[in-house]
Phi, psi and omega in degrees: 000138181274131176294132182298341180272351179295139177293149179296147178292140180294149176298140176266128180233132182258142170233158184230122190239134174216174184232169175222149184083190181226174181250023179277130178243323189233151172255205179299141180074017180057034177272127180300132179235022181298129179090352176284172184309122177082003181239122186283162177273340182213164176232136184227145171235132180239151180235119183257137172244127176258137176262120181114184183291128183284330184304308180298327179292318176302315181299320180294320178296316179297322178296319178295322177300317179294324178299318179299316181294333181270352185272109184293343179288332184238342190286356175256001175295132188311317183294326178285316182298319181300316179293318183296330179273352177261237181279350180125153183286141168215159182280128178214111193302321182297323185269331191290141175290162184305323182296321179286320181300316180299318181301316184281326175299319180293326176296313180299325180305328183271359181274151173265090184207168177211158180225144168246136185231130173257123182249127180245110173300142182269101183245110186307318182300315179294321180300320182284320185272319184275327186242010177057027178066024183245127180305317185296321179291324175300312179300313183298321181294316179296316180298323182300328179292330176287329187273332192300330181265010180252009188270354182244022184276348181067032184233162163274109187261110180264115182261103177276107194240134182295130182298136180212074174049224182294337182296330181251020169292152187305317183298322181286325176293323176294324176300317178298318180295318178297321177296322179296317178297318179298315179295318178300320183293342179285341181243336186226161173289127182294345175295342180278358178288115185239357181267144170254125184256129178237128178266132179232092184287126185229179169226173187290344176280318184278335182228094183295340179291343173294336176301321180292315178300319179300312183295319181291321176297318181298320180299321178289317183299325181298329178295314183286327183277322189233355186069022183263112186259359186306310184286320176300316180294322182297321182251023187304326182286346177273343187261094188281331183205135170230130178242122175272087196305319188251022175276075186298332180294342183251011182296326180299125180073013180055039180287353176273003173263125181244129184236190178293337179264320177260095195259157172292149174225178179297342179294343179278001177302132183271156171245155178303141181295152177293149180302000000 
């Protein structure tokens, strides 16, 4: 029996996190290879919030996955076939053919959800000095920016996060949380932290809602990698915030913060960093 004097349990709120791009900076001989074939210019982590019951949305994603597998027009495409013969098909924007990609983008268009995305330009000097040349610390630092403004919500915040090697090991996720608390403390009294953060490392097979996070992150990443705004514009009302973390030239007036009103354009396309 619960004591009537016990404080009410905090509301549990789920978020779904995935990334776009990679954390590769150097090739053999510690030579920077950013922007070369297969190496991204930036790395991004996005956090999706769904409004409403999560169960039916999961069911809808799984139903769409089954539709793709049953569709003879697409189910023999190598990227689809490879997944179906492995652990099972799931939506992944980088791998999916255009026919499948359109299907899932239109599905996301109908969802009541939003995403915040932190984009980190890959700058070798910063990687070495700020992150000690370690992929995991780079990841933790980017993640901390997503968390710092979620610490005063008064909720049990369950972060369902896509597995990524050492970057999503418990110790590194705790490092990200500690960095978030430190950043929060620079602007607010840490006594005001009322959220409890729980990390729940998942993969796209066990948690289909990560498929949505992947697609939305990919839409943002395409702007920075290729200057391609088509997908970002299509789902623009779902993308509530994008922060270009290391665009120091735009720090004045917080012009590196992009919202539904201050939007990304093709001008945000990145170039490889200078040696």
